C-alpha positions as CSV (number, residue, x, y, z in Angstrom):
1,M,0.9,-19.5,14.7
2,G,2.3,-16.5,12.8
3,I,4.5,-16.1,9.8
4,K,8.3,-16.1,10.0
5,V,9.9,-13.2,8.2
6,I,13.3,-11.5,7.8
7,A,13.8,-7.8,7.9
8,T,15.3,-6.5,4.6
9,A,15.7,-2.9,5.8
10,P,15.3,-1.2,9.2
11,G,11.8,-1.3,10.5
12,Y,9.6,-1.5,13.5
13,Y,7.5,-4.5,14.6
14,G,7.2,-4.8,18.4
15,H,10.6,-3.1,18.5
16,Y,13.2,-1.8,16.1
17,R,14.4,-4.4,13.6
18,E,17.7,-4.4,11.7
19,P,18.2,-5.9,8.3
20,G,18.7,-9.7,8.7
21,D,16.6,-10.0,11.9
22,E,14.3,-13.0,11.8
23,F,11.1,-12.8,13.7
24,E,7.4,-13.8,13.6
25,I,4.5,-11.6,12.7
26,A,0.9,-12.2,13.6
27,D,-0.7,-12.4,10.1
28,D,-0.7,-11.2,6.5
29,E,-2.0,-7.8,7.5
30,A,1.1,-7.2,9.7
31,F,3.4,-7.9,6.7
32,H,5.2,-4.8,5.2
33,H,6.5,-5.3,1.6
34,S,8.8,-2.3,2.0
35,W,11.1,-4.0,4.6
36,M,10.1,-7.6,5.2
37,E,10.3,-10.9,3.2
38,R,9.1,-14.4,4.2
39,S,11.9,-16.5,5.6
40,D,10.5,-19.6,3.7
41,G,10.7,-17.7,0.4
42,K,7.0,-17.9,-0.4
43,P,5.6,-14.7,-2.0
44,M,3.1,-12.6,0.0
45,K,0.1,-11.0,-1.7
46,K,0.5,-7.3,-2.4
47,P,-2.2,-5.3,-0.9
48,K,-4.8,-3.9,-3.4
49,V,-4.7,-0.2,-3.7
50,A,-7.8,1.7,-4.9
51,Q,-7.1,3.2,-8.3
52,P,-9.0,6.3,-9.6
53,Q,-11.4,5.4,-12.4
54,A,-11.2,7.5,-15.5
55,T,-14.5,7.6,-17.4
56,G,-14.6,9.2,-20.8
57,N,-13.4,12.8,-20.7
58,N,-13.6,12.8,-17.0
59,P,-10.0,12.1,-15.8
60,A,-9.6,10.4,-12.5
61,G,-13.3,10.8,-11.6
62,A,-13.3,14.6,-11.6
63,L,-16.7,16.3,-11.1
64,P,-18.2,17.6,-14.3
65,R,-18.3,21.4,-14.9
66,N,-21.5,23.3,-14.1
67,P,-21.9,26.1,-16.6
68,A,-24.4,27.9,-14.4
69,L,-21.7,28.4,-11.8
70,E,-19.0,29.7,-14.1
71,A,-18.5,33.5,-14.5
72,D,-19.5,35.1,-17.8
73,L,-16.3,36.6,-19.2
74,S,-17.7,38.0,-22.4
């Protein structure tokens, strides 16, 4: 048994859906927060999105500089 949802914006699941269309999706992974909501009003878990990890002076995990590879501009 799937999950009953309502389209809140135009979207595609099996075929084109218009806002207000009620239909059933297979599982949580088929749910799209951008254009669906559950018809029973229960909230769906938002998918976790990997966030870059900032460590010290290394913003967003950038590689450290290698002075041996830099040009000598003196």
